[in-house]
VEXLUM-545226 format. One record per residue (C-alpha): x, y negated, z; residue in three letters. Coordinates in steps of 0.05 Angstrom, whole numbers, padded with zeros to 5 digits, always signed. Layout:
REM residues N
XYZALA...
***
This chain:
REM residues 779
+00000+00000-00003MET+00057-00047+00021ARG+00090-00033-00046SER+00029-00052-00084VAL+00022-00115-00049VAL+00095-00134-00060LYS+00088-00114-00135PHE+00023-00160-00141THR+00063-00217-00108CYS+00122-00209-00152CYS+00078-00210-00211VAL+00042-00271-00185LEU+00106-00306-00169CYS+00132-00290-00241LEU+00068-00312-00271ILE+00072-00376-00228ALA+00145-00387-00248ALA+00127-00375-00322GLY+00075-00425-00317LEU+00121-00477-00281TRP+00173-00464-00338ILE+00123-00470-00394ALA+00096-00536-00360ASP+00165-00564-00359ARG+00179-00539-00431ALA+00115-00563-00459PHE+00096-00625-00418PRO+00032-00662-00429LEU+00036-00720-00474HIS-00011-00768-00511ASP-00006-00748-00582ASN-00054-00801-00610SER-00005-00829-00661ALA-00051-00885-00685GLY-00063-00915-00616GLY-00127-00947-00607ALA-00173-00991-00642ALA-00191-01064-00617THR-00260-01090-00602VAL-00277-01157-00584VAL-00345-01164-00544LEU-00387-01221-00527ASP-00400-01242-00454ARG-00457-01186-00447ASN-00415-01130-00479GLY-00442-01140-00549GLU-00386-01129-00608PRO-00370-01187-00645LEU-00311-01157-00683ARG-00275-01092-00688THR-00206-01073-00714PHE-00186-01004-00733ALA-00121-00971-00707ASP-00057-00968-00748ARG-00085-00901-00778ASN-00149-00931-00794GLY-00184-00894-00741LEU-00240-00927-00695TRP-00229-00914-00625ARG-00244-00961-00566TYR-00218-00944-00496PRO-00271-00935-00446VAL-00277-00910-00374SER-00329-00867-00341ILE-00363-00927-00306ASP-00369-00960-00378GLN-00414-00906-00403VAL-00485-00895-00390SER-00499-00847-00334PRO-00552-00817-00379ARG-00497-00799-00432TYR-00453-00767-00377ILE-00516-00726-00355GLU-00532-00704-00426ALA-00461-00685-00443LEU-00445-00643-00379LEU-00515-00609-00378THR-00509-00589-00454TYR-00433-00577-00458GLU-00407-00556-00390ASP-00453-00550-00330ARG-00399-00528-00284TYR-00347-00576-00306PHE-00332-00604-00235TYR-00329-00531-00207GLN-00289-00489-00256HIS-00212-00489-00257PRO-00212-00512-00331GLY-00236-00448-00360ILE-00303-00414-00347ASN-00293-00338-00349PRO-00365-00318-00357PHE-00375-00368-00414SER-00314-00339-00448LEU-00335-00266-00438LEU-00404-00283-00466ARG-00380-00318-00526ALA-00331-00262-00537SER-00382-00201-00536TRP-00426-00245-00582GLN-00372-00252-00630TRP-00356-00179-00626ILE-00425-00153-00631THR-00452-00200-00682GLU-00388-00211-00721GLY-00395-00284-00721ARG-00394-00343-00665ILE-00461-00347-00635ILE-00442-00395-00580SER-00376-00432-00556GLY-00344-00411-00494GLY-00301-00476-00490SER-00307-00520-00430THR-00301-00593-00437LEU-00228-00584-00411THR-00211-00536-00466MET-00244-00584-00518GLN-00199-00638-00492VAL-00139-00588-00497ALA-00157-00576-00573ARG-00169-00650-00587LEU-00103-00672-00559HIS-00064-00608-00576TYR-00092-00579-00643PRO-00083-00505-00652SER-00111-00457-00709PRO-00179-00422-00696ARG-00153-00356-00675SER-00142-00316-00614VAL-00073-00343-00606ARG-00098-00411-00618GLY-00151-00399-00562LYS-00097-00376-00513LEU-00060-00439-00524LYS-00123-00477-00508GLN-00134-00436-00446ILE-00061-00451-00421LEU-00066-00527-00441ARG-00130-00530-00405ALA-00103-00503-00341LEU-00046-00550-00349GLN-00091-00611-00354LEU-00130-00588-00291GLU-00065-00579-00254TRP-00039-00651-00268HIS-00105-00691-00277LEU-00168-00703-00239SER-00237-00685-00268LYS-00255-00755-00278ASP-00190-00767-00318GLU-00201-00703-00359ILE-00273-00728-00377LEU-00247-00797-00392THR-00200-00764-00446LEU-00260-00732-00479TYR-00299-00794-00477LEU-00243-00832-00516ASN-00223-00773-00565LYS-00289-00733-00582ALA-00301-00735-00658PRO-00368-00770-00682PHE-00357-00765-00755GLY-00310-00793-00807GLY-00259-00840-00774THR-00300-00850-00711ILE-00273-00825-00649GLU-00298-00831-00579GLY-00366-00846-00553VAL-00356-00921-00548GLN-00336-00926-00624ALA-00395-00882-00639ALA-00444-00925-00597SER-00418-00990-00630LEU-00415-00964-00700GLN-00481-00924-00704TYR-00524-00961-00650LEU-00492-01032-00650GLN-00490-01032-00575LYS-00435-01010-00520PRO-00444-00942-00492ALA-00465-00969-00426SER-00532-00988-00455GLN-00554-00924-00484LEU-00627-00904-00482ARG-00649-00829-00464PHE-00654-00811-00538SER-00590-00842-00559GLU-00548-00811-00502ALA-00575-00740-00523ALA-00558-00751-00595LEU-00487-00775-00580LEU-00478-00717-00532ALA-00489-00664-00589VAL-00458-00702-00645LEU-00384-00678-00634PRO-00409-00605-00641GLN-00413-00617-00715ALA-00397-00691-00730PRO-00401-00686-00804SER-00460-00644-00810ARG-00500-00682-00759LEU-00479-00753-00779ARG-00546-00792-00764PRO-00532-00842-00819ASP-00531-00783-00872ARG-00570-00726-00841HIS-00620-00759-00794PRO-00673-00703-00793LYS-00619-00650-00777LEU-00590-00695-00722ALA-00659-00706-00697GLN-00666-00629-00689GLN-00602-00620-00650TYR-00620-00683-00606ARG-00688-00650-00586ASP-00649-00585-00569LYS-00605-00626-00521VAL-00669-00661-00491LEU-00702-00591-00483ASP-00643-00565-00444ARG-00643-00626-00402LEU-00717-00617-00387LEU-00710-00544-00369SER-00656-00555-00318PHE-00697-00614-00294GLN-00643-00668-00302VAL-00689-00716-00337TRP-00763-00719-00321SER-00817-00694-00373GLU-00839-00762-00385GLU-00769-00790-00402SER-00757-00728-00450VAL-00830-00738-00485THR-00814-00811-00500ARG-00745-00796-00523ALA-00770-00743-00571LYS-00820-00794-00598GLN-00762-00839-00625GLU-00741-00824-00694ASN-00665-00823-00710ILE-00654-00898-00735ALA-00580-00917-00734VAL-00544-00980-00768TRP-00506-00968-00831PRO-00432-00964-00816LEU-00402-01031-00816SER-00356-01078-00781ASN-00387-01132-00742PRO-00367-01200-00761MET-00403-01249-00715LEU-00342-01289-00693ALA-00284-01264-00739PRO-00233-01321-00727LEU-00241-01324-00651LEU-00237-01246-00650SER-00172-01252-00691ARG-00143-01302-00648ARG-00158-01264-00586LEU-00130-01200-00615LYS-00066-01237-00630GLN-00062-01266-00561LEU-00077-01202-00524GLU-00048-01149-00570PRO-00041-01093-00515GLU-00116-01104-00493ASN-00161-01059-00536LYS-00226-01080-00508VAL-00226-01155-00503ILE-00290-01188-00473ARG-00299-01259-00496SER-00342-01313-00466THR-00382-01318-00529ILE-00459-01314-00521ASP-00474-01273-00587SER-00545-01301-00592SER-00523-01375-00594ILE-00462-01353-00639GLN-00507-01319-00690GLN-00555-01382-00694GLN-00500-01432-00698PHE-00463-01387-00754SER-00526-01384-00795ASP-00543-01459-00786GLN-00475-01483-00805ILE-00472-01434-00867LYS-00544-01463-00891ARG-00517-01533-00878TYR-00454-01526-00917VAL-00484-01489-00975SER-00517-01557-00994ARG-00447-01591-00994GLN-00396-01594-01052ALA-00348-01534-01065ASN-00289-01528-01021GLY-00323-01559-00961ILE-00321-01521-00897SER-00343-01531-00824ALA-00327-01513-00755ALA-00361-01519-00688ALA-00346-01508-00614LEU-00391-01505-00558LEU-00370-01505-00487VAL-00405-01500-00419ASP-00384-01555-00378ASN-00387-01527-00311GLN-00347-01464-00325SER-00305-01491-00386ARG-00324-01428-00421GLN-00331-01426-00496VAL-00403-01404-00513ILE-00396-01408-00591SER-00335-01411-00633TYR-00348-01420-00710VAL-00283-01427-00744GLY-00305-01434-00816SER-00371-01441-00851ALA-00367-01371-00883ASP-00311-01325-00868PHE-00317-01286-00932LEU-00328-01347-00975ASN-00257-01358-01011GLU-00278-01422-01045GLN-00291-01450-00974ARG-00226-01423-00947PHE-00267-01383-00899GLY-00205-01349-00871HIS-00176-01415-00844VAL-00191-01430-00769ASP-00211-01506-00770MET-00218-01501-00694VAL-00148-01501-00685THR-00124-01537-00748ALA-00090-01602-00737ILE-00123-01660-00771ARG-00132-01732-00765SER-00185-01745-00712PRO-00209-01812-00742GLY-00244-01854-00687SER-00257-01797-00640THR-00207-01818-00589LEU-00236-01889-00578LYS-00276-01865-00518PRO-00215-01846-00478PHE-00180-01912-00491LEU-00244-01948-00469TYR-00244-01901-00404GLY-00172-01912-00385LEU-00178-01986-00401ALA-00235-01988-00348LEU-00191-01952-00297ASP-00134-01998-00313ASP-00179-02061-00299SER-00167-02086-00367LEU-00243-02087-00384ILE-00313-02074-00359HIS-00367-02050-00403SER-00384-02121-00428GLU-00315-02148-00436SER-00308-02196-00492LEU-00265-02167-00550LEU-00248-02197-00616ALA-00269-02163-00681ASP-00225-02210-00723VAL-00171-02196-00776PRO-00104-02171-00751ILE-00040-02176-00792VAL+00026-02153-00763THR+00079-02143-00811GLY+00055-02086-00861GLN+00001-02061-00810TYR-00066-02088-00833ARG-00121-02047-00797PRO-00199-02059-00816GLY-00265-02033-00804ASN-00305-01981-00840PHE-00360-02026-00838SER-00360-02086-00884GLN-00337-02154-00854GLY-00318-02177-00783PHE-00367-02189-00725SER-00322-02239-00685GLY-00340-02236-00609PRO-00364-02169-00592VAL-00372-02132-00522SER-00328-02070-00508ALA-00385-02025-00505SER-00414-02050-00572SER-00348-02039-00603ALA-00345-01968-00581LEU-00415-01954-00603GLN-00406-01987-00668ARG-00335-01956-00674SER-00302-02020-00693LEU-00229-02015-00706ASN-00200-02083-00697LEU-00226-02089-00621PRO-00194-02022-00606PHE-00127-02042-00639VAL-00128-02104-00593GLN-00142-02060-00533LEU-00090-02007-00544ILE-00038-02063-00557GLN-00053-02084-00487HIS-00058-02015-00458TYR+00006-01993-00495ASP+00004-01943-00548SER+00054-01892-00518GLN+00024-01893-00451ARG-00041-01873-00483PHE-00009-01813-00519ALA+00028-01793-00453ASN-00042-01796-00416LYS-00069-01745-00465LEU-00005-01703-00463ASP-00010-01700-00390HIS-00077-01666-00392VAL-00056-01617-00447GLY-00082-01654-00507ALA-00023-01676-00541SER-00026-01712-00605LEU+00017-01693-00667ARG+00048-01762-00680ILE+00090-01775-00744PRO+00159-01794-00721GLY+00145-01776-00651GLY+00135-01850-00629ARG+00064-01876-00617ALA+00039-01939-00650ASN-00031-01976-00648PRO-00052-01932-00710ALA-00064-01870-00666ILE-00128-01900-00642ILE-00154-01904-00712LEU-00134-01831-00731GLY-00058-01840-00745GLY-00040-01778-00707ALA-00060-01704-00710GLY-00107-01668-00665SER-00154-01609-00671SER-00228-01596-00655LEU-00206-01553-00594GLU-00169-01609-00561PHE-00222-01660-00577LEU-00278-01618-00546VAL-00230-01605-00486THR-00224-01676-00476LEU-00294-01694-00484TYR-00313-01643-00426THR-00279-01692-00380SER-00341-01739-00390LEU-00385-01687-00355ALA-00333-01667-00307ASN-00318-01730-00270SER-00260-01746-00314GLY-00222-01680-00306SER-00195-01641-00364VAL-00177-01564-00358ALA-00162-01515-00412PRO-00222-01479-00443LEU-00236-01407-00428LYS-00245-01357-00487TYR-00241-01287-00454SER-00252-01250-00387VAL-00195-01202-00372ALA-00199-01158-00307GLY-00256-01203-00280GLY-00209-01266-00285VAL-00226-01318-00340GLU-00169-01328-00388GLU-00153-01390-00430ALA-00126-01389-00499ALA-00084-01437-00533GLY-00021-01475-00512ASP-00043-01487-00441ASN-00025-01432-00390GLU-00077-01389-00362SER-00106-01413-00297GLY-00079-01484-00302GLN-00109-01531-00251ALA-00156-01587-00278ALA-00120-01650-00286ARG-00151-01720-00279GLN-00153-01762-00344LEU-00197-01819-00313MET-00241-01835-00255SER-00309-01807-00240THR-00333-01877-00252GLU-00296-01891-00316ALA-00323-01824-00344ALA-00393-01842-00329TRP-00395-01908-00358ILE-00361-01883-00421THR-00410-01826-00430TRP-00470-01877-00416ASN-00443-01923-00468THR-00440-01863-00521LEU-00509-01842-00500ALA-00538-01907-00521ASP-00519-01894-00591ILE-00578-01879-00633ASP-00581-01809-00661PRO-00580-01796-00735PRO-00646-01824-00770ASP-00682-01756-00776GLN-00677-01746-00698PHE-00701-01814-00674ILE-00776-01798-00672TYR-00822-01740-00656GLY-00807-01671-00629TYR-00733-01673-00656SER-00718-01727-00604LEU-00763-01705-00549ALA-00730-01634-00549HIS-00659-01663-00544LEU-00625-01675-00480PRO-00591-01743-00466LYS-00528-01736-00508ILE-00466-01782-00507GLY-00438-01774-00577TRP-00383-01801-00620LYS-00370-01794-00694THR-00301-01800-00730GLY-00278-01806-00803THR-00205-01799-00824SER-00169-01836-00878TRP-00191-01824-00949ASP-00252-01786-00922TYR-00214-01720-00911ARG-00245-01703-00847ASP-00309-01722-00812VAL-00323-01706-00739TRP-00379-01710-00687ALA-00374-01692-00614VAL-00432-01694-00564GLY-00435-01685-00488VAL-00495-01672-00447SER-00501-01649-00376LYS-00493-01575-00394ARG-00454-01571-00456TYR-00401-01603-00499THR-00408-01592-00572LEU-00361-01613-00628GLY-00368-01603-00704VAL-00317-01615-00763TRP-00328-01618-00837LEU-00280-01625-00892GLY-00236-01587-00939ARG-00184-01543-00905PRO-00135-01556-00964ASP-00135-01628-00941GLY-00163-01658-01007SER-00212-01719-00995PRO-00287-01711-01000MET-00336-01757-01033GLU-00341-01821-00994LYS-00379-01808-00933THR-00380-01819-00858MET-00379-01776-00794GLY-00447-01805-00777ARG-00479-01786-00844VAL-00447-01716-00852LEU-00427-01689-00785ALA-00475-01725-00742GLY-00541-01687-00766PRO-00506-01624-00760LEU-00487-01639-00688LEU-00559-01653-00669PHE-00586-01590-00710GLN-00540-01547-00665LEU-00563-01578-00604TYR-00638-01564-00621GLN-00618-01493-00622LEU-00598-01495-00547LEU-00645-01491-00490GLU-00677-01557-00471SER-00641-01592-00412GLU-00681-01637-00366ALA-00623-01663-00325ASP-00575-01718-00341THR-00507-01737-00313ILE-00513-01775-00250THR-00485-01845-00245LYS-00430-01849-00186PRO-00442-01892-00129GLU-00380-01936-00148GLY-00414-01961-00215VAL-00449-02028-00202VAL-00486-02070-00251GLU-00462-02145-00250GLN-00476-02208-00287SER-00412-02231-00324ILE-00395-02292-00362CYS-00374-02299-00436TRP-00318-02328-00452PRO-00292-02319-00383ASP-00305-02247-00371GLY-00313-02247-00294ARG-00375-02240-00252VAL-00420-02304-00254VAL-00397-02351-00195MET-00420-02416-00171SER-00373-02471-00191GLY-00335-02488-00254ASP-00333-02429-00301GLN-00334-02414-00374ALA-00405-02383-00378CYS-00437-02400-00443ASP-00467-02328-00442GLN-00488-02285-00385VAL-00488-02209-00398ARG-00501-02149-00352THR-00445-02103-00343ALA-00429-02035-00314PHE-00366-02047-00268THR-00327-02003-00224MET-00321-02025-00151ALA-00348-02091-00172GLN-00283-02105-00211ASN-00295-02156-00267THR-00229-02174-00301PRO-00220-02231-00346ARG-00229-02232-00419THR-00167-02199-00456LEU-00121-02247-00494ASP-00141-02236-00570PRO-00068-02245-00584GLU-00032-02185-00553PRO+00037-02213-00563LEU+00020-02271-00517GLY+00057-02278-00450GLN-00005-02257-00407THR-00055-02204-00419LYS-00116-02247-00401PHE-00146-02304-00434TYR-00152-02371-00398ASN-00215-02407-00428PRO-00192-02474-00396ARG-00158-02517-00447LEU-00118-02577-00422ASN-00105-02633-00471TYR-00087-02709-00470LEU-00130-02764-00497VAL-00119-02836-00510ASP-00146-02875-00450ASP-00182-02929-00496GLN-00209-02886-00555SER-00216-02820-00518GLY-00187-02788-00580LEU-00139-02729-00569ARG-00065-02745-00572VAL+00004-02712-00555THR+00058-02735-00512ARG+00097-02751-00573GLU+00047-02808-00590CYS+00066-02879-00570ASN+00002-02915-00573ILE-00013-02930-00502GLY-00037-02902-00438PRO-00061-02826-00437MET-00096-02785-00389LYS-00104-02709-00379SER-00173-02676-00392GLN-00198-02603-00396SER-00252-02561-00426ASN-00274-02490-00432PHE-00264-02461-00501VAL-00273-02392-00535TRP-00212-02359-00565PRO-00194-02399-00630ALA-00199-02333-00673ALA-00273-02326-00657MET-00292-02398-00678ASP-00321-02378-00744PRO-00371-02332-00712TRP-00396-02368-00649ILE-00450-02422-00644SER-00431-02487-00669GLN-00441-02521-00603LYS-00387-02475-00571TRP-00335-02486-00623ARG-00271-02524-00607ARG-00286-02584-00655ASP-00348-02597-00615GLU-00319-02590-00544ARG-00251-02622-00558ILE-00241-02692-00589PRO-00207-02698-00655PRO-00138-02724-00660PHE-00126-02797-00659ASN-00106-02815-00731SER-00056-02865-00705GLN-00016-02807-00670CYS+00038-02787-00721LYS+00047-02716-00693THR-00015-02675-00702ILE-00012-02598-00685LEU-00016-02555-00749GLN-00066-02511-00714THR-00118-02570-00707SER-00124-02570-00781ALA-00192-02545-00804LEU-00203-02497-00865LEU-00253-02515-00920ARG-00276-02477-00978LEU-00295-02509-01041HIS-00331-02472-01101GLY-00380-02431-01059ILE-00426-02453-01002ASN-00450-02414-00940HIS-00513-02376-00950GLN-00511-02388-01027GLN-00547-02342-01069VAL-00526-02321-01142TYR-00575-02287-01187HIS-00547-02240-01240THR-00579-02186-01284ASN-00550-02131-01239GLY-00508-02098-01294LEU-00445-02144-01299GLU-00400-02171-01246ALA-00392-02244-01240ILE-00328-02286-01227GLU-00325-02344-01177VAL-00264-02387-01164ASP-00258-02409-01091VAL-00206-02460-01064ARG-00185-02469-00991ALA-00165-02539-00965GLU-00144-02565-00895GLY-00083-02519-00886SER-00017-02507-00917GLU+00026-02443-00926GLY+00007-02370-00927HIS-00069-02352-00928LEU-00104-02285-00916ASN-00164-02278-00956TRP-00218-02222-00933TYR-00278-02201-00973LEU-00321-02157-00932ASN-00265-02142-00888GLY-00220-02120-00944LYS-00156-02158-00952LEU-00150-02188-01021LEU-00087-02193-01058GLU-00056-02266-01063GLY-00037-02317-01007SER-00046-02382-01043SER-00103-02432-01032ASN-00138-02407-01094LYS-00177-02339-01102GLN-00216-02312-01157LYS-00273-02266-01132LEU-00303-02209-01173ILE-00374-02197-01146LEU-00425-02146-01161GLN-00501-02152-01155GLY-00550-02131-01096ASN-00507-02142-01034GLN-00488-02193-00984THR-00415-02217-00977TYR-00373-02242-00922GLN-00315-02283-00940LEU-00263-02298-00884TYR-00200-02341-00893VAL-00145-02346-00842GLN-00082-02387-00844SER-00013-02367-00816ILE-00022-02422-00767SER-00089-02392-00738GLY-00138-02440-00773ALA-00195-02400-00803SER-00264-02406-00833THR-00321-02358-00856GLN-00380-02361-00900ILE-00434-02312-00925GLU-00468-02309-00989PHE-00508-02259-01030SER-00511-02235-01103VAL-00578-02210-01125LEU
***
């Protein structure tokens, strides 16, 4: 008896030693040469886009807790009821299958456990007795090294489902257009049986046969009382209906970007809402289809509170080569036009340079070769800071950035992660008019600050391991940085919210359905890019239109082309009742023009009283329209000398008798042509005494001959007319502006070429500062 025991122990030891040696000689390894495919999901797990692995297989990593419990129940009940009890092989199942094979001469039922199927999938062997033995040994090896859940996970990721589809997640996404976590009873039963004969049972090709086998699984689940009779009956009533195999393309450019940013992550969950993404994509495609060839569009929608990107449309049509659909215009560097003006406005508020109604000068500026103008025709003269922003006037903002400092403005944007691409690397006043490069992504990031108390943080595109991740140049998790104060952000947003929406959204349901939106448009040089960015309490939305190859469009404006698309997209969102709350530090005060400060009792330049939003009741004086002056602020009190006898103006160089000093309040000289006659300098300041030999050149008045103010010319409307105009009263270089456009020639004579059916504004400015303006019409 002892010898038998010893012999048995020796045999068992030899077997154990042999198995240990075999395990060392033939270790477990992952022979999935192609790796895994990549799937990008929306915030709810819906697929946005999928990418096959390098072998063209569709396989997406999935864990047990990411698969519906219904599928696990169906799989184990139908394939391997004792999976969690056996050691990798089920002797009774093997004996039954062997006996059936011997007696019937063919395979009646399989004897493989799920562990053995995993062994066959990962370590293929021929269908023979020798191959089956190899499967058994590998199955025992798998059970030795791995837990049951780990083995089940291998099956979930490797099981064949027809063609190039492997794993339950890929099958669910391809056939059912949903993640495996959302399977219904009938769908779980179908996918449980499909790996038995994946080519023969493919539901897209053989739906009737697939339904028969699905019902077999349902019958077994009912017989073992795993599922209730009601659940099985309802599941059987569902016909096999699957989607044609296709690659979802709901956010193709963002998906491509996230795949490049996270190459090791095979399942990428984005922050996108697929429902809104689909609506935005469809609306943009329809809108752009009415535009000229080559024009594309992009849109970016952000939840202000979470900074998560809800919709990302990088091009109008990803598959349209004529519109360069493969080019991601969310990240493309383009000229932002006037879209940066709100941030200069807010920073100037914080710097106590302006309040909302500060007096700015919409007058010609000529500095060397730099001659900015307005997109709108002509000049407005005195304008408030808020009106200049709402009307997007260029010249007042050139004045403002020269006082604030161009490089300082660029540095502020760089500090919050929205760096400008500046030619030559050194900022100049042109950056506020679009003379620098930016992207839709950076612009939307900046605009979110208006709804977030002036703070800027990176946008979030994906969720990895439960932690929201940011894409782009900013590091993930970067803390928010303050661009402007809460008060400045609100005043800026409120100013933008007073801009009228596009014409088709002014009345009726269209306007009633919209939240209060602070919005701004922009148009780049030569009409290459048009922009519109809007901020409501909940969302920030930006749109861009143009040609990705950089060629110009037909003459258009951001308000005309981009504005309507912005508001159409806002209409697709849920209606918002709330608005951004005004901070306690914002106070309305009555201020004076041209002085700029709050109305005070006493001696003050207060020809006009206006109501302004101020911060901490701070009301700075009017900025000097001449930015190269010694002081930033304009002093409206003008001191001068008069002859004691005549009361006429003189200078100290005059030697005609006693003089005395006087003073009066005047507007900046550059605004004289646009203000009321009673406020002009020649009305408030006496003329020079003709006996005074030294008369300041700046006192000379410009007069125009050959055309009169408010004159009307009548033509046949077909031919242009020519009008000769002559300026008198000033010598030297003259700048002539017709509807804001600088004309060639600098002498005192000018030939005007006029077309019919429009009103003209002619402005003439001498090098000494004297100026005049007239308006006339051609009908």
